[in-house]
Structure formats: C-alpha cells, structure tokens
N, C-alpha and C positions, 0 to 999 in steps of 0.2 A: 387552377391548382399549383402556387408558387412550389419550387423544387428547392431543397438545401443545395448552398453553393458547393462544389466538390471540396472534399480535405486535401489539405497540401500534405505532399510526402514527409516524411517524417527520415530520411533518410538523411545523412549529414552532407548538407551542401547543396541540395535539390529543393526541395522546400516548395514544388511545382503541383499547383492545383491538378487536382485529379490525374496524378502521375499513373501512367502504366507501365513503367518500365517492369518486366518480370523479375532484376535482381534485386529489384530495392524489395519486392514483396517479400523473396524468400528468406532475407534477413528477420533474425528474429528483434522484438521490442528491446531487448536487454543489448544487443550488440550497439544498439544508438543511447544509453541510456551509463550512466556513470555507478548505476544502482548496484550493490554486492550481487553476483550473478551466484542467489539460491532457489532452491525450489520453491515455488510460489511466490515468487516476486510479482507475476503479472496478475494476481488477482488485487493489489491493491490498485491498481487499474481499472477494476469494474465500477460500474455505475452504481452497484449492491453495497458497495464498500464506499465510494466517493461524492456521491451525490449530497449538493451542501441542505438540502434538507429532509431528503430520505433514507439517506445511506447510514449503513449500519455503525461506521466511525463517529458520526454525530449523535446520533442515537443512544453510543455509549460514554459521551461527552455529556450528553445532556442528563444521562443516567445518574452518572457517578460524577458530579464537579468538584468533586475534591480528591486527589491524591492519594490512591488505596496503599501507599507505602509512606508517605512521610504525613500523610495528613493535616498538610499546611499550604500548600500549592494547590492553585486550580491547576485541574485535568487537563493538558493540551494532546495526550497521546492515546489513542484506545490500545492497547497493550494485549496479545493473546497470553494467557494464564500459561495455557501448555505451549510450546513450541508446533505448530500445524507441519512443516516438512513440505509444504505445497498438497495436503490434503485438503479439497475444497470445504469439505463437510466440518473439518474441526476448524477450519477459517473463518468462515460463515456463522460457527457456534457462538450464540449472544451469551450462552453460561459459559464460555473460554477467554472471557473477554474483560476488561478492566480498565478503568480510568488512572492514568500515571501522568505526573507532572514530567517534563522533558530531562531534568537532572536525574530523578528516580529510574526514568526509563533507560536513559544510556548507562547508567551505573549496573540496569540488570542485563542490558546486553552486552556489556563486556564483560561481564561475568558468564555467561552462557557460550560468548564467542570464546572466549580464555577454554573452557570445557571443552569444546568441539574440536582445538587443537592441540589437546592430550591424546 
C-alpha cells in the first residue's frame, strides 16, 4: 500500500519534505503566519472547519447563502455570532454561526476590535 509523501516543513525558509529539525517543530503555527495572534486562531486550520465538502464553514454558507446583515449579497464568510475567544465548543457550535458577506463581516469585526482596545 503506497504511503503519503512526507509533508514539507512550514518553517520560513525551510520547506524540506519530512523535516525533523526539533527547532522547527517547537515553534507555534502562529509564528509562521501573518494572522492576528488571538486565542483560537488555530481552530480555523482544522479539517472540521475547512474541509471543502463537509467542513462547518461550507455547511454554514450553504445553509445561509444570503448575508444575514444586509440581506443583499451572497454569504462568503461563516461568522461567529458570539466571539469564541478560543473556546473550542463555542467555535464549532453550529448555532453560533451565521453567513455574512465580506463587507458586512469587516464592518462587524472592526467594531468588535475597537471595543477590545478600549
């Protein structure tokens, strides 16, 4: 039975397939991305969220094809109604998700980010 090829290292500048450098394995994923370092960001990389056919994100977008805020544009973002703050149960709670278009989601997110800074 054929085995899957080894994954390439995501450490910046490495990319070596099957890299076993312990220094590369110790770094958190957020160290390699430009994502905002917030609790729970790693959950967006889970197959349970991202899978193109069965993932929660695509399921939400199929159930709510029109933006819940403007009711005009197509939903392109699966938005968390209540911020999960890294709580895995709340992150994957289908009842805590809604479909939004990108402009409405940016508007909502900008408002919540401003509230956090105060």
